[in-house]
N, C-alpha and C positions, 0 to 999 in steps of 0.2 A: 816613252816615245810616242809622238803624235803622227799617226799614219792616215793618209787620205787615199781611198780607192776612187778611180775615175772610170766609170763603165756605163754603157747604156743598158746593161743586162743585170737585173737584180730582182729577187723575189718581191711580190708574189708570182712573178713570171716563173715558168718551168723551163729548165734547160741545164745543160752541163755548166756553162760559165756562171749562170745565176747561182747554182748550188755551190760551186767551188768558191766564188767570191764571198758569198754569205758565210760559209763555214770558215774560211780564212779570217774574215773580219771578226766573227764571234770568238774564235779561239785566240786571236791576238789580243782581243779585249780582255779575255780571261787571264792573259799573261801580263796584265797591268799596263798594256798599251792603251792609249786613247785613240779610238778608231772611228773614222767617219767615211761615208760613201757619198760621192756626188754622182747622181744618176738622173734619169728622166722619169716621167710617169709611166706606169706599167702599160705595155701595149703589144709585146711580142707574144706570138708570131702574127696575130690577126691585124695589127696596126690600129686596133680600136681601143681607145682609152675609156676605161669604165666611167660610169656616170659620176661616181663619187670624186673623181679626179678632174673632171672637165671644168673648164673655166678658170683654172688656177695657172698662174705663171711661176710661182715658187712656193715650196712647202718644206718645212723642216720638222723632223720628229726623231724617234729613236726606236730601236728594236733590239732586244737582247743585249743592251749595253752598247750598241753601235749607233752613232749619230747618222741619220739619213737625211740628205738634202736632195730634193727633187725639183727639176725645173722643166718648163715646157720646151719641147723640140718637135719638129715635124715628124709625125708618125705615119707609117705606111705598112701594108701587109708584107710578109716575108716572101714577096714575089715581085717580079718586075725589076730588072737590074738597075736601071737608072733612077727609078723612084727610091730604091733602097740607098743608092749612093747619095742622093740628095738628103735623105733622112739622116744618114750617118754624118754627112758634112754639117748639117744643121746642129746635130748634137755636139760635135767637136767645137764649133765656133761659139755656140751659146754656153757651153761649159766654161769657156774662158770668162765670159761675162758673169755667169752665176758664181764662179769661183771667187770673185771679188767680195762676195758677201760672207765667205767662210773665214774662220779664224786661222791663225798661223799653224803650219804643220812642219814636221821635220823631214818626212819623206812622202813621195807620191808614187802610187802603183797604178799604172795605166794599162788597160786591157786592149790587146790587138789580136785578131780583128775586132772591130773595124779599124782599118789602117789610118783613117782620118783622125783617130784619137791621138795620133802622133802630134798633130797640130795643137791639141789641147795640152798634151804633155809638155811640149816646149814652152808654150806661153804661160801655163800655170806654174811651171818650174821657175820661170823668170819672175812672175808676179809674187810668188810665195817664197822665193829665194830658198828653195828646197830641191834636192836632187830627185830625179824620177827614175823609177824602174819600169821598163817596158816589157810587159808580160806577153809573149808571143805564143799563141796556141795553134796558129796556122800562118803559113807564109803568103803574104799578099804583096804585090799583085799576082804572084806566080800561080796561086791556086786558080784564080779567075782566068788566067791565060790558058792554063792546061785544061780547064773544063770547057774552054771555048766561049765563055760569056764576056770576056774582055778581049777585043780584037783591034781596037783603034790604036795605031802606033803612038800617036801623040799622048793619049791617055795613059798608055802603058809606060811611056817615058816619064810622064809627070808622077805617076804613082811610084815608080821605081826611085825617083829622086826623093820623094817624101819618105819612103821606106828607109833608105840609107841615112837620111838626115835624122830620122827618129832614132835609129840605132846609135848613131855617133854622138848625139846629144845626151843619151841616157847614161846614168851612173852605171847601170848594168842592164843588159838585156837578159830576161829570164826565158829560156827555151824549155819546152815541155818534153822534147824528145832529143835523142842524140842526133838524128837527122836534121832537125831544125837548127840545133846548135851548130852543126857543121856548116850548114848553108849560110847562117848569119856570120860565122867566124870567117868564112871565105870573103865576105863583103867588108867587114870592119876589123878583122883580127880577133884572135881567141881571147885576148885579155878582157874584152868588154862583155863577154858572153858567159853566163853560168846556166847550168841545167837545173831546173826545178820541175821534176816530173809531176804529172797529175797524180792525185791520190783519191782515196775513197774512205768514207766514214764507215769503218767495219763494225762499229757498234750499232749503227742504224741499218745499213745494208747487210743483213744476215739472214740465214734461213728462218722461215716462219712455217707455220703448220696448217693454215687454213686454205690450202690450195683448191679444195673442192668448191668452196663457196665462191672463190674468185672465178673459177671456170664457169659456174652458173651465171655469175654476173656478166661474163663475156658471151654467154649464150652458146657455150661449147660443152658438149656432154663429156662426162668423166672418162669414158673409154677412148676418147680421141687423143691422138698424139699431137700436142700443141706446140707449134713453132712460133715463137714470138719475136717480132722486131719492135723495139720500143725506142723512139727517138725521132729526130728530125727526118721528114720525108723530103729529101732534097736531091738535087742533081748529082751531088757527090756520092750518093749511096747506091746508085745503079740498081734500084729495087725492081725494075722491069724484069731483070734476070730471076728474081725471087718469084715473080708471078709466072714466068715460064716454068720454073721449077714446080710450082703448085699445080700447073696444068699437067705435068708428068704424073704427079701423084693422083690427080683426079682420073686420068686415063687408066691408071692401075686399080682404081676403085679402092685405094688405100685410105684408112681412117686417119689421115694426117690433115690437120687444119692450121691455117696460117692466120695470125692476128698481127695487124699493123697498128700499133698504138702511137699516135703522134700527129703532128701537123707539119706543114712546110710547103714549099713552092711546088712540089711535084704531087701533092696529095690528090688533087682533082684529076690530074692526068692518069695517075695510077688507078683511081676509082673508075674512070672511063674505060681504061684498058681491061680491068677486071670484068666490067659489064660486057664489053665486046667479046671477051674470051669465054663468057658465061661460066665463070668459076664459082662454084658453090662452096668451095673449101677455103675461101678467103674472106676475112672480115676486117673492116676498118673501124677503129674506135678513137675517141678523142684522147688527147694527152691525159695521163693520170697525174694526180697531185703527188708531190714527193712523199707524203705520208703513206700513200698506198702502193708506192713502187715496189717495196720488198714483197708484198703480197702478189702483185702482178707478176713479178719475176719468178717467184716460187711456183706459180700456177703453170709455168711453161715447162714442157719436157725438154726443150732446148731453146737457146736464145741465138738468133741470127744476128751477126754483126757484119755489115757489108760496106765496102768502099770501092769506088771506081779504080781500075787498075791504071793509074797514071803516076809518074815518078813522085809527084809532090806528096801523095798519100802513102808512099812507102815509109815516110817519117812520122806517120800518125799513130797515136795510141788513144782511141776513143774512150771517153769517160764511161759510155754505156757498157763497154767491155769490162771495165773494172767493177761496175755495180753488179753486173750479172755474175761475175766470178765471186764477188764477196757474198752473194746470196747462194753460192754453191750450185749454180746452174751450169750444165755442160754447154759449151759454146760450139756453134758452127760459124767459122770465120771465113768469109769470102773477101779476103784482103791480103795484101802482101807486106813485105818489109818488116818493120819492127813489131807490128801486131802479130804477124805470123810467127816470128821468132819467139815472142812472149808465150803464145799458145803452145808451141812445141817445147819450150823450156819448162813450162809449168805443167804440161800434160793435162790441160784443162778442157780440151775439146778436140775437134777435128778441123783441119784446114781444107778449104776448097779453092779452086781457081776463081779469082774475082771475075764476075760477070759471066760465068759459065753455068747455065742452069743444070746441066747434067752432073757436073762436079758437085754443085750444092745439093742436088738430089741424093747423090751417093753418100755424101757426108751425113745428111740427115738420116738416111736409111741405116747407116752404121750404128748411130745412137738408138734408133728405134728398135733395132734387132738385138741390141746388147744393153739392156737396161741396167744391169749390174755395173758394167764398165762405165756407162754414162754417169751413174751416181758417183762412182769413184772419181771420174773426171771433175765433177762438180766439187767434191770435197778437196781435191788437189788444188783447184782454182782458188777456193777460199783460203786455204793454208798459204798459198803463194801471195795473196793480197795482204794477209796478216803480217807476213814476214817482210814484205817489200814496199807496200803502198798505203800504209796507214796514214790517216789525216794528221794525227798528232806529230808523227815524224816529219811529215811534209811542212807543217807550220813551224816546227823547230828549225828546219833548214832555212825557211824563208826569213825568220827572225834573225838568224845568224848573218844572213846576207845584208839585211837592212842595217844591222848594227855596224857592220863593216864600213858602210858608206854613209852612215849618219852618226858619227861620233858626237855630234853636237846635241843628240837627242836628249830630251829632258823629261821630267816626271809627267806621268799621264794626267795628273790633276790640273795641269795648266789650261788645257782646253776642255771645259766641261761638256759632257754629252747633253745635247739640247733636249728639252722636254717634249714628250710624245704629243703629236697633234698640234703643235704650235704653228701659227701662220705668220 
């Protein structure tokens, strides 16, 4: 079967969609599929294209048996709503042009968000005469509306029309949670929607043993109780509540230290707030490479996962949650809906009220004062990931769905993987 992924997010960038798409592609390739990825030059989240990629309009190469096609699109930092919209639109439109240079495929998997990728999905499906699967990990424009970043009624109407059209033209819409599946089914009917939950590489994300060295790297003494947030620092994550929580611990002169590892639109604002509050128990570090993430997670005494308390996020299951659980770290979850249900079912941590500093403080304190139970929560979390969210099981489910809608799929050797570094 010849499979094409269309996404602006791909390694060497760091992030949940980048990791998921790469691992899906590599595993599908190992199952005798011929897999390629149509993407842009790496720039997320800074919007800066590295020197080795500048000046190129198109590039093709390969990585771990996966053909990679990159083309120029407008790059901007992950901040500024309308600049990001223009960047996303440029990717979608230029992907249609770049797609003309690609060989034939049997199925196309298109990532959303960004929602504009629906344009690329529809046009590339027509050009390649191949069905497309629309992978939805977040509902747009509803997320932007509920977060208050999209208010213009005309733009909301236009985005909603594109959303529905993208769903209806898809062979199947792949929803990552039950809540997302239900919302889409209400729009286009249940027959078009299948659930393909996120997963985690439990062979890679696993407990490691050198946590002391990583604490030293972070500048945190070994006796400190380390609370880690690792991921995007965005408006959706309401991390100002975590800073207020840190202030409570500092007032108590408790040896609790918070590390925020990542980048995003809210990073500078959070750093300013930390300075204004004169918090000495909060540090910000740059995003860690995937290779070091298990070490970073293991260094934490607990991992904080936070989402703003709006209805749209009640259907969310963040990948960072899965990775921390796979590494056997106890969770402090400041979120509701499906994430909270998962933590309660698995027994992998403590739930706090989203956006409530005192509730987050109390949840962290429970883990700090009950180290044996915290370690047990971590072990339960890993066991739950092994049983329910392994990447191999996830890819088998995806391949089954692809075969159902691509009976015309042919041998993987029809579309050879391009040579690495070719121009």
